[in-house]
C-alpha positions as MATLAB code, in Angstrom:
seq = 'MNEKATQIYRVEFNGKYFWLSSLIGEFTKAFKMQISLISRYEQQGKDLTEIQGLIAAGKVKVDQVHFINVGADICQMKLAQMLIDDMKKFDSSQIYGQKIPLLMFYLKNYQIVGDEIKSDFSVNELLQLMNDYCQVDFGYPNNETEYQHLLGASENSNEYFKQRSLVLNYWLKDDHYLRIILQNAINHSNSSVLSQQARSNYKKAYYQLENSEVNSLWYEDIESRTTGLTWYLTSADQAIKILSNFRIGSEDQNRNMSEDHHLTFSLRPKTPEQYQNEGILNKAAGNCNSFAPVPVPVFICFSLKRILERGGLLINSELNNKEEMSFNLQEDVDWDLFSFNKNIRSIYADHDSTNLMQTKCIIKDYLEFIAKDIIKIYVRTEAEKVSLLTALIEYQAKQSFSKKHLQLIDLSQYAARIQVEPDLFFGDRGKVIYGDNRIEFSEIGKTNIQSHDEPFSIVKEMKTVSKMITIGGLMRQEFKLEDSKGNLKTVAVYHKPDWILKVVKWASAFTGEVRYYLDLYYHSEFLSVYRIEGENEWINNQDKTRMNFTEDEQRILKKVEESFKLETVRKNRR';
ca = [
       4.228  -70.540   15.847;
       0.890  -68.431   15.823;
       0.520  -66.953   19.493;
      -2.942  -65.944   19.052;
      -3.986  -69.341   17.711;
      -6.001  -71.153   20.332;
      -3.222  -74.412   21.892;
      -5.321  -77.684   22.836;
      -3.449  -79.754   25.708;
      -4.296  -83.010   26.428;
      -3.060  -83.463   30.254;
      -1.807  -86.723   31.026;
      -2.029  -86.988   35.602;
      -2.661  -90.978   37.308;
      -3.491  -92.683   34.128;
      -5.946  -89.541   33.454;
      -6.916  -87.281   31.830;
      -7.861  -84.042   31.235;
      -8.153  -81.216   28.462;
      -6.410  -77.495   29.115;
      -6.967  -74.686   25.344;
      -4.906  -71.687   26.302;
      -4.174  -68.505   23.870;
      -0.489  -68.633   25.731;
       2.083  -70.972   23.097;
       3.767  -72.699   26.346;
       1.999  -75.295   28.469;
       3.952  -74.457   31.627;
       2.404  -70.639   31.272;
      -1.103  -72.101   30.499;
      -0.780  -73.870   33.651;
       0.165  -71.536   35.634;
      -2.829  -68.827   33.929;
      -4.827  -71.752   34.497;
      -3.961  -71.885   38.634;
      -4.749  -68.007   38.566;
      -7.872  -69.064   37.232;
      -9.120  -71.974   39.450;
      -7.749  -69.741   42.485;
     -10.192  -66.568   41.636;
     -12.958  -68.912   40.733;
     -12.850  -70.202   44.207;
     -12.594  -66.656   45.566;
     -15.505  -66.123   43.981;
     -17.253  -69.513   45.684;
     -18.027  -70.643   42.057;
     -18.186  -74.861   41.694;
     -14.404  -76.366   40.973;
     -14.974  -79.570   38.713;
     -13.147  -82.491   39.752;
     -10.001  -81.740   37.984;
      -9.896  -77.745   39.251;
     -10.917  -79.346   42.789;
      -7.544  -81.237   42.248;
      -5.729  -79.009   40.994;
      -6.862  -75.440   43.485;
      -5.508  -78.133   46.399;
      -1.674  -79.285   44.454;
      -2.548  -82.386   43.875;
      -2.132  -82.362   40.232;
       1.579  -83.629   38.753;
       1.778  -83.823   35.179;
       2.755  -86.912   34.358;
       2.680  -85.850   29.835;
       1.741  -83.054   27.763;
       0.199  -84.544   24.358;
      -0.160  -81.556   21.970;
      -4.101  -81.483   20.620;
      -3.167  -78.139   18.427;
      -0.387  -77.047   18.004;
      -1.234  -73.632   16.741;
      -2.955  -74.125   13.424;
      -4.985  -70.604   12.663;
      -8.351  -72.866   12.310;
     -12.061  -72.594   13.674;
     -13.822  -73.206   16.410;
     -16.334  -75.725   15.060;
     -13.305  -77.146   14.138;
     -11.175  -76.975   16.913;
     -13.886  -78.466   19.539;
     -14.156  -81.087   16.572;
     -10.423  -81.776   17.476;
     -10.620  -81.612   20.875;
     -13.874  -84.388   21.689;
     -12.418  -87.017   18.425;
      -9.173  -86.908   21.184;
     -11.807  -87.318   24.098;
     -13.488  -90.166   22.261;
     -10.258  -92.243   22.279;
     -10.532  -93.340   25.516;
     -12.816  -94.884   27.912;
     -15.004  -92.459   30.564;
     -12.984  -94.007   33.773;
      -9.957  -92.390   32.237;
     -11.504  -88.986   31.904;
     -11.323  -86.047   34.797;
     -14.371  -84.477   35.522;
     -14.062  -81.024   33.610;
     -16.259  -78.134   31.494;
     -15.490  -78.492   27.692;
     -17.459  -76.001   26.522;
     -16.708  -75.999   22.664;
     -19.594  -78.215   22.032;
     -21.791  -75.535   21.394;
     -19.741  -74.605   17.905;
     -21.147  -77.884   16.188;
     -23.938  -75.463   15.635;
     -21.892  -73.011   13.593;
     -22.511  -75.165   10.264;
     -25.842  -75.485   10.268;
     -28.521  -74.665    7.559;
     -32.166  -74.075    7.688;
     -34.967  -75.717    5.373;
     -38.102  -74.424    5.294;
     -38.806  -75.542    9.614;
     -35.868  -77.385   10.484;
     -32.312  -76.887   11.457;
     -30.323  -79.640    9.446;
     -26.384  -79.558   11.135;
     -23.282  -82.010   10.471;
     -24.585  -84.336   13.304;
     -27.895  -85.808   14.501;
     -29.385  -85.130   18.449;
     -28.582  -88.752   19.388;
     -24.918  -88.406   18.690;
     -24.908  -85.768   20.570;
     -27.002  -87.433   23.387;
     -24.668  -90.213   23.647;
     -21.702  -88.046   23.182;
     -23.067  -86.572   26.636;
     -24.105  -90.289   28.145;
     -21.053  -91.293   27.985;
     -18.892  -88.736   29.375;
     -21.889  -87.598   31.960;
     -19.453  -86.243   34.105;
     -18.214  -83.533   31.271;
     -19.745  -80.685   32.103;
     -20.220  -79.427   27.860;
     -21.217  -75.771   29.201;
     -23.605  -73.349   27.293;
     -23.359  -69.916   26.532;
     -23.152  -67.747   29.929;
     -24.392  -64.406   28.875;
     -26.082  -63.082   25.430;
     -22.855  -61.764   24.218;
     -21.241  -65.517   23.962;
     -24.465  -66.513   22.601;
     -24.082  -64.111   20.176;
     -20.150  -64.618   19.370;
     -21.014  -68.309   19.062;
     -23.481  -67.902   16.448;
     -21.445  -65.365   14.922;
     -24.221  -62.677   14.100;
     -24.203  -58.742   14.788;
     -26.195  -58.234   18.437;
     -28.341  -55.350   16.469;
     -29.592  -58.312   13.720;
     -32.675  -59.708   12.773;
     -31.038  -62.528   11.504;
     -29.416  -62.918   14.360;
     -32.568  -63.641   16.467;
     -33.890  -66.500   14.070;
     -30.655  -67.884   14.603;
     -30.956  -67.620   18.220;
     -34.282  -69.336   18.869;
     -33.941  -71.545   16.256;
     -30.400  -73.496   17.802;
     -32.308  -73.010   20.898;
     -35.714  -75.162   19.130;
     -33.675  -77.733   18.409;
     -31.263  -78.979   21.292;
     -34.930  -78.770   23.022;
     -36.188  -81.051   19.705;
     -36.340  -84.595   20.544;
     -34.547  -85.228   23.414;
     -35.746  -85.492   26.851;
     -32.417  -85.787   28.259;
     -30.636  -82.827   26.402;
     -34.377  -80.722   27.472;
     -33.297  -81.276   30.626;
     -29.471  -80.389   30.031;
     -30.352  -76.739   28.759;
     -33.547  -76.388   31.498;
     -30.832  -77.175   34.268;
     -28.459  -75.168   32.903;
     -30.617  -72.157   31.668;
     -32.356  -72.497   35.864;
     -28.622  -72.337   37.145;
     -27.472  -69.437   35.233;
     -27.487  -65.871   36.399;
     -27.988  -64.122   33.084;
     -31.100  -64.018   31.075;
     -31.201  -65.994   27.752;
     -33.078  -63.635   26.339;
     -32.211  -60.805   23.802;
     -31.541  -57.718   24.964;
     -33.655  -56.344   22.432;
     -36.199  -58.611   23.971;
     -36.036  -57.828   27.327;
     -36.787  -54.827   26.873;
     -39.441  -54.485   24.618;
     -40.878  -57.150   27.247;
     -40.638  -54.098   29.935;
     -41.799  -51.820   27.813;
     -44.792  -53.427   27.055;
     -46.281  -54.435   30.580;
     -45.343  -50.602   31.377;
     -48.071  -49.464   28.649;
     -50.929  -51.885   30.898;
     -49.958  -49.939   34.122;
     -52.259  -47.074   33.601;
     -54.853  -49.494   31.339;
     -58.127  -50.852   32.033;
     -56.853  -54.124   31.863;
     -57.760  -56.569   35.072;
     -54.510  -57.136   36.300;
     -54.729  -60.489   37.588;
     -54.758  -61.510   34.035;
     -50.671  -60.368   33.714;
     -49.038  -59.976   36.952;
     -49.185  -61.443   40.375;
     -48.237  -59.040   43.303;
     -47.817  -61.858   45.457;
     -44.843  -63.095   43.551;
     -43.839  -59.569   42.208;
     -44.426  -61.542   38.580;
     -45.340  -59.034   35.200;
     -46.634  -60.880   32.635;
     -48.307  -64.560   33.023;
     -49.703  -67.479   30.663;
     -52.297  -69.379   30.896;
     -52.650  -72.802   30.795;
     -56.800  -73.641   30.854;
     -57.518  -77.384   31.831;
     -59.948  -80.065   32.936;
     -59.587  -80.529   36.620;
     -59.234  -84.051   36.081;
     -56.484  -82.803   34.141;
     -55.356  -80.850   36.508;
     -54.481  -83.371   38.770;
     -52.545  -85.471   36.759;
     -50.084  -82.197   35.587;
     -49.754  -80.790   39.398;
     -48.861  -84.780   40.485;
     -46.606  -85.609   37.727;
     -44.777  -81.872   37.387;
     -45.144  -82.010   33.336;
     -47.956  -80.176   30.758;
     -48.028  -82.556   27.945;
     -49.257  -84.142   24.171;
     -50.155  -87.397   26.506;
     -52.884  -85.146   28.663;
     -55.114  -84.910   25.169;
     -55.148  -81.234   25.776;
     -56.759  -78.765   23.417;
     -53.467  -76.595   23.503;
     -51.160  -79.035   21.320;
     -50.649  -78.033   18.321;
     -49.957  -80.302   14.649;
     -46.876  -79.021   14.948;
     -46.821  -81.407   18.320;
     -45.821  -77.199   19.641;
     -47.959  -76.889   23.929;
     -49.542  -73.338   23.618;
     -50.360  -71.264   26.099;
     -52.394  -68.102   26.310;
     -51.459  -64.967   27.648;
     -54.627  -64.413   28.681;
     -58.012  -65.264   30.335;
     -61.064  -64.745   28.109;
     -60.251  -65.794   24.967;
     -63.010  -67.190   22.313;
     -61.155  -70.879   22.559;
     -61.864  -70.351   26.463;
     -65.861  -69.469   25.708;
     -65.692  -72.530   23.559;
     -64.564  -75.765   25.487;
     -65.138  -74.106   29.070;
     -68.096  -75.747   31.216;
     -71.491  -77.344   31.463;
     -73.781  -76.757   28.408;
     -77.364  -77.068   30.045;
     -79.697  -79.554   28.446;
     -83.210  -78.421   29.633;
     -81.912  -75.192   27.557;
     -81.629  -77.030   24.267;
     -78.165  -77.537   24.128;
     -77.324  -81.048   23.289;
     -73.841  -81.462   24.486;
     -74.369  -81.383   28.618;
     -69.955  -80.521   28.143;
     -68.089  -78.132   26.917;
     -64.897  -80.052   26.194;
     -63.178  -78.406   29.350;
     -66.333  -79.127   32.199;
     -64.786  -77.735   35.257;
     -61.946  -76.062   33.601;
     -58.758  -75.084   35.601;
     -56.482  -71.845   34.913;
     -52.640  -73.508   35.338;
     -50.954  -70.225   35.508;
     -46.952  -70.028   34.961;
     -44.096  -66.958   34.307;
     -44.244  -65.666   30.761;
     -40.861  -64.313   31.314;
     -39.503  -67.713   32.935;
     -41.201  -69.353   29.244;
     -39.126  -68.057   27.195;
     -36.052  -68.579   29.104;
     -36.607  -71.553   29.221;
     -36.652  -71.858   25.464;
     -40.710  -71.086   24.867;
     -41.650  -67.782   21.815;
     -44.338  -65.673   21.068;
     -46.198  -66.778   17.629;
     -46.963  -63.872   15.706;
     -51.527  -62.702   16.244;
     -51.107  -63.273   12.058;
     -51.239  -67.496   12.720;
     -54.489  -67.061   14.426;
     -56.499  -65.731   12.152;
     -55.519  -70.058   10.119;
     -57.865  -72.201   10.581;
     -54.880  -74.656   11.499;
     -53.057  -74.789   14.380;
     -49.589  -75.095   12.586;
     -46.729  -72.422   11.989;
     -43.123  -71.490   10.065;
     -40.808  -71.352   12.594;
     -39.256  -68.722   10.719;
     -41.706  -66.101    9.934;
     -45.058  -66.974   12.595;
     -42.331  -66.395   15.425;
     -42.018  -62.980   16.684;
     -37.792  -63.495   17.203;
     -37.454  -59.928   19.511;
     -41.272  -59.182   20.975;
     -41.304  -56.124   19.221;
     -44.861  -57.221   17.801;
     -45.318  -58.523   21.335;
     -44.441  -54.440   22.330;
     -46.452  -52.830   19.891;
     -49.407  -54.945   20.248;
     -49.591  -55.107   23.521;
     -53.266  -53.434   24.463;
     -55.173  -55.422   21.503;
     -54.028  -58.307   23.261;
     -55.412  -57.326   26.164;
     -58.946  -55.715   24.480;
     -61.680  -57.301   25.984;
     -63.319  -60.402   24.865;
     -65.851  -59.520   22.956;
     -63.334  -56.444   20.915;
     -62.907  -56.633   17.802;
     -59.182  -55.139   18.133;
     -58.205  -59.323   19.818;
     -55.451  -60.198   19.512;
     -54.797  -63.958   20.561;
     -50.461  -64.282   20.633;
     -49.610  -66.994   22.380;
     -46.679  -68.299   24.158;
     -44.852  -71.969   22.371;
     -42.989  -74.590   23.831;
     -41.420  -77.406   21.850;
     -44.005  -80.984   23.173;
     -44.025  -80.177   27.259;
     -43.143  -78.199   29.737;
     -42.072  -80.482   32.556;
     -41.961  -77.707   35.669;
     -41.751  -77.977   39.555;
     -44.483  -76.615   42.362;
     -42.802  -73.646   43.085;
     -42.812  -71.926   39.096;
     -46.844  -72.419   39.741;
     -47.542  -68.358   40.366;
     -51.321  -69.190   39.728;
     -54.518  -71.797   40.558;
     -57.778  -70.448   39.977;
     -60.999  -72.311   39.898;
     -64.120  -70.121   39.652;
     -65.976  -71.609   43.162;
     -64.909  -72.895   46.784;
     -66.360  -76.033   45.844;
     -64.506  -76.682   43.277;
     -61.440  -75.498   44.700;
     -62.194  -78.509   47.580;
     -62.890  -80.553   44.526;
     -59.552  -80.371   43.095;
     -57.733  -80.271   46.294;
     -59.665  -84.008   47.025;
     -58.917  -85.074   43.975;
     -55.524  -84.386   44.124;
     -55.307  -85.666   46.857;
     -57.465  -88.792   45.521;
     -54.959  -89.752   42.789;
     -51.435  -89.264   44.729;
     -52.849  -92.149   47.356;
     -53.601  -94.668   44.082;
     -49.786  -93.744   42.703;
     -46.651  -95.230   43.680;
     -44.504  -91.954   43.776;
     -40.965  -91.836   45.296;
     -40.870  -90.874   48.796;
     -39.034  -87.993   47.082;
     -41.222  -87.112   44.650;
     -43.770  -86.867   47.062;
     -41.681  -84.464   49.333;
     -41.390  -82.581   45.945;
     -45.423  -82.547   46.289;
     -46.273  -79.539   48.674;
     -50.135  -79.796   49.427;
     -49.937  -76.350   51.222;
     -47.927  -75.118   48.672;
     -51.029  -76.075   45.997;
     -53.855  -74.959   48.594;
     -52.499  -71.763   48.932;
     -51.837  -71.783   44.648;
     -55.512  -72.349   44.418;
     -57.243  -68.824   43.172;
     -61.011  -68.875   43.595;
     -61.628  -66.274   40.639;
     -64.728  -66.376   38.971;
     -64.445  -62.761   37.009;
     -61.543  -64.585   35.196;
     -63.991  -67.048   33.793;
     -67.511  -66.792   31.876;
     -70.833  -67.052   33.655;
     -72.707  -68.186   31.456;
     -71.827  -72.178   32.356;
     -73.111  -74.915   34.996;
     -69.963  -74.985   37.891;
     -70.388  -76.639   41.342;
     -71.940  -74.470   44.292;
     -72.328  -74.878   48.089;
     -75.796  -74.960   48.949;
     -77.284  -75.182   51.952;
     -75.053  -77.328   53.715;
     -75.048  -79.778   50.189;
     -73.454  -79.504   46.876;
     -75.290  -77.998   44.149;
     -74.342  -77.438   40.601;
     -76.101  -74.354   39.114;
     -77.388  -73.213   35.331;
     -78.006  -77.035   35.399;
     -81.365  -79.209   35.839;
     -81.245  -81.568   38.424;
     -82.111  -84.648   36.393;
     -79.247  -84.350   34.519;
     -76.696  -84.481   37.212;
     -76.401  -88.191   39.228;
     -74.398  -88.774   42.816;
     -72.773  -91.671   44.151;
     -71.915  -92.166   48.211;
     -69.692  -94.781   49.626;
     -67.725  -95.576   52.178;
     -64.229  -94.218   51.525;
     -61.838  -96.442   49.848;
     -58.617  -96.871   47.818;
     -56.582  -99.957   46.183;
     -53.180  -99.106   45.384;
     -51.188 -101.166   43.391;
     -48.138 -101.936   43.574;
     -45.066 -104.617   42.547;
     -45.859 -107.028   45.131;
     -48.690 -106.460   46.742;
     -51.957 -104.751   46.551;
     -52.996 -102.261   49.502;
     -56.297 -101.418   50.426;
     -57.135  -98.909   52.093;
     -61.130  -98.246   54.105;
     -62.499  -95.965   56.212;
     -65.557  -96.880   57.727;
     -66.187  -93.025   59.006;
     -65.503  -90.693   56.116;
     -68.224  -90.908   53.189;
     -67.070  -89.972   49.153;
     -69.524  -88.606   47.435;
     -68.840  -88.618   43.489;
     -71.168  -86.363   41.060;
     -71.317  -87.229   38.051;
     -73.309  -85.894   33.796;
     -73.885  -87.652   31.096;
     -72.523  -86.065   27.882;
     -73.402  -86.103   24.277;
     -72.422  -89.851   23.273;
     -73.871  -90.958   26.936;
     -70.943  -91.543   29.054;
     -71.150  -90.512   32.624;
     -68.544  -88.086   32.975;
     -66.736  -87.376   36.844;
     -67.400  -83.758   37.558;
     -66.705  -83.105   41.672;
     -65.694  -85.084   44.578;
     -65.664  -85.174   48.070;
     -65.600  -86.483   51.399;
     -68.314  -85.903   53.370;
     -67.235  -83.988   56.510;
     -65.779  -82.068   53.120;
     -63.164  -80.596   55.550;
     -60.899  -84.695   56.513;
     -59.906  -84.913   53.148;
     -56.818  -87.061   54.181;
     -56.570  -89.781   56.730;
     -53.356  -91.939   57.080;
     -52.829  -94.443   60.652;
     -49.161  -94.632   61.613;
     -48.127  -97.092   64.277;
     -44.013  -96.658   65.366;
     -41.938 -100.486   64.591;
     -39.961  -98.927   67.759;
     -42.128  -97.701   71.425;
     -45.091  -99.390   69.886;
     -46.853  -94.973   69.401;
     -50.121  -94.873   67.569;
     -50.942  -91.722   65.755;
     -53.470  -90.441   63.178;
     -52.130  -88.151   60.402;
     -54.556  -86.108   59.071;
     -54.985  -83.337   56.225;
     -57.572  -80.887   56.688;
     -59.104  -78.638   54.713;
     -60.078  -75.779   57.817;
     -61.893  -72.827   57.390;
     -60.761  -71.768   54.163;
     -57.267  -73.324   55.687;
     -54.941  -76.299   54.242;
     -54.002  -78.003   57.924;
     -51.659  -80.616   57.924;
     -52.585  -82.027   61.433;
     -52.052  -85.379   64.148;
     -53.493  -87.008   67.426;
     -51.745  -90.098   69.632;
     -53.711  -93.240   70.125;
     -55.655  -92.177   74.131;
     -54.724  -88.893   74.053;
     -57.036  -86.097   73.067;
     -55.455  -83.327   71.483;
     -54.567  -82.500   67.993;
     -51.427  -80.752   66.804;
     -50.658  -78.995   64.019;
     -47.420  -80.335   62.402;
     -46.124  -77.325   61.075;
     -46.278  -75.012   64.217;
     -46.341  -77.971   66.665;
     -49.248  -75.889   68.014;
     -52.055  -77.301   69.769;
     -55.688  -76.996   67.593;
     -59.290  -76.201   69.578;
     -61.215  -78.344   67.627;
     -64.787  -77.866   68.602;
     -66.547  -81.147   70.496;
     -68.074  -81.707   68.021;
     -65.545  -81.297   65.144;
     -63.656  -83.445   67.525;
     -66.398  -86.525   67.818;
     -66.008  -86.603   64.235;
     -62.992  -86.063   64.326;
     -62.288  -89.926   66.000;
     -65.281  -91.614   64.816;
     -62.795  -90.746   60.862;
     -58.745  -91.798   62.517;
     -60.962  -94.853   64.319;
     -62.610  -96.248   61.610;
     -59.220  -96.685   59.047;
     -58.069 -100.140   57.654;
     -55.254 -101.518   56.195;
     -55.465 -104.438   54.407;
     -52.443 -105.427   51.942;
     -52.702 -108.225   49.614;
     -49.355 -110.237   48.435;
     -50.282 -110.894   45.032;
     -48.988 -114.663   43.715;
     -45.793 -114.354   41.192;
     -46.016 -116.648   38.287;
];
């Protein structure tokens, strides 16, 4: 028996199975080695699998051992196939939770054909395997060295960088389940999936900008200690859906999707695309179209490094000279960020510079995120910030989100991240501003604007009932503009008074106590407060301190709160 060859054992215990691999040719010694390894994991505070936990507790008494591989010196791909084929002989209920980190070896035998990666198996086959044996962790490379070993490439070869990124894109290609597995693996990994060369070039590139004339807001955020940003330009109406659903994708009908179904992110503001898409045009000035494609623009910024660690890629600047947003995955990608490092100053050049290079970050199909992944949200004016917060709260009130999902939507977190930075946008377009105690539109003729005021009301459709909320003491104001096709489009939404964003009346089923909960944008700060019915104090919901509202503000708040009505209508079942 070849002592240096990997041995695979199927171990039976209590009518269930787990698999053990070792270079030691004797099972008893291999099992003792496994016990020592698990003991080390416990000391390091690592999470144990189900079977590792049982072994650590001394509860495993081996009933029978089966040799799957008796020492034949075969490649890892064949070894993985042998193990998984053996596992598939048993029902999922017969298998312990364990880690079998050989699945990536399937990718050892692949060919690159055009922009596609071809292998002996389908993504659906992998998906089915993971669904059938969901208690098994099929593993993900823990570090760069392991990845290089998996792909059989030397550390500094250009071919390695291509292979590595192609494999990432393959795993991100089609299936939602596989994407979540990969992103979760990356999120919980202690090491970056970026190559050492890519990390080095990334750091060197931004070091060049430290003493340059480039506005630091374009590429870093001091508060979150983030260097390198992606800039996603979208309209306010799409932004509220993105921020509520934690997802950017093709269904958003944005102009940031290539024909190859890759989502694209700019690395900076003030790009030619932004100039073409941003703001409201003035009909009075001779423009036939009162809308640019993004009438009220919003920038959502993520960490560039974070996106790259999730399988994102940088596309070379040459791509942007092509008429269509398509690319060759092998030729147009800056695999190791050498081009990025070399051209960093041109990438961040002034928007009217002839040297401007539009390198972009791409990610396959869609991006899912959590609220804290967002570095900043930028708007042009304070009025547009209030409108965005108002529309965001109204949209969420209409949706049937689960309680868990609503807890993830931290409006105070979003409000703190929404910053007013007009210099990040082009100043020659119409925008929403505050005038003399009213909403106004700069650079836009008044005849082009339509406004509608009515008491606040929202209908929330649920499976068996419809819930209608009306607040007679709170007016809702909606502004619309007519586009080139004669269609009216909403561009801003406010409440009167605009600092009251949300009101909810709640009654305790046990004590009968009635409370009014409010979300406010008060003196440029987002607050959640409540008042017990019959009392004259409003309490800050976060630190439980008493709010010092003026007498006039207290009168307004009571009027709004006490006009809250909820009507529930049960739907007819057929």
